[in-house]
N, C-alpha and C positions, 0 to 999 in steps of 0.2 A: 575495527570500528563498527559500532552498532548503528543500524538504520531502521527508522520507522517508515514504512512505505505507505504513503497516502495516495488514494485514487489509484490503487495498484493494478487495476485491469486484470490481465491474465499473468502478470508477473515478468514481463519482458525486461523491464529495467531492473527488477529484483535479481534476475538471473545474471545480468551484466554486472551489477554491483557485487554479487557473490564471486563472480569470476575475477573481479578486480581485488578480491581479498576482504570484502566487507561482509558483515553478518546481518541479515534481515531478522529483526527480533519481533516485529509485529507488522501487520498489514491492515489496511482499511479499504474496503471495497463494497459498494452498494449493490451492484448487479449480482443476482443469484447464480447465473451461469459462471461468471468470473470467480465467484466465491468457491464454486465446486472445483474449478481448475486450480486455484490457489491451494485448496485443501489437499488435492491429489499430489501436487509437487512440493508443498511445504506442510506436511501433516502436523508437525510439532510447533508451527508458528501460529499464534493467535491472530484471527482475522476479525476485525470489527466492522459491522455493516454501516455505521453512521459516524462520519468524521465529527459531527457536532457533539457526539457523546464523549469524545476524547478531550481532556483538558491538558494543555501543554505541560504544565508543571507536573501533573500526576503521571502522564505518559513517560516523560523524561525520567522521573524518579523510579517508576516501576520497571522500565526496560533499559535504563542506563543508556539512553540514546545520545549518540554523538552527532548524527546528521539526520536531516529530514529529507526523505527521498521524494519530494513533491515534484510533479511535472504537470504544468498547466496546459493540458490539452482539452480545451473547452468543447464539450459535446454539444452544448447549446449552439455555439457558433457553427460547428460542423454540420449540424442538422437543421439549421435555421431556414434554409430554402427548400427543405424536403417536405412540404406540406401537401 
């Protein structure tokens, strides 16, 4: 099964999905540090910096995606009181 990993972070869920037999075919992550970690561990997997640039139909067609590996961990909520 092919997976598009949105908001990939450093790839923890990607690693778990691969161990479960799935194949990560593309990742999307905004943070430059996280992008470096993803590139080190998944050098052949394209990583897009902006989820807004990915169109669902186009991404599904390009990568033959079966599942979307989204996990909603809202950083805004997590850092809301850290001013």
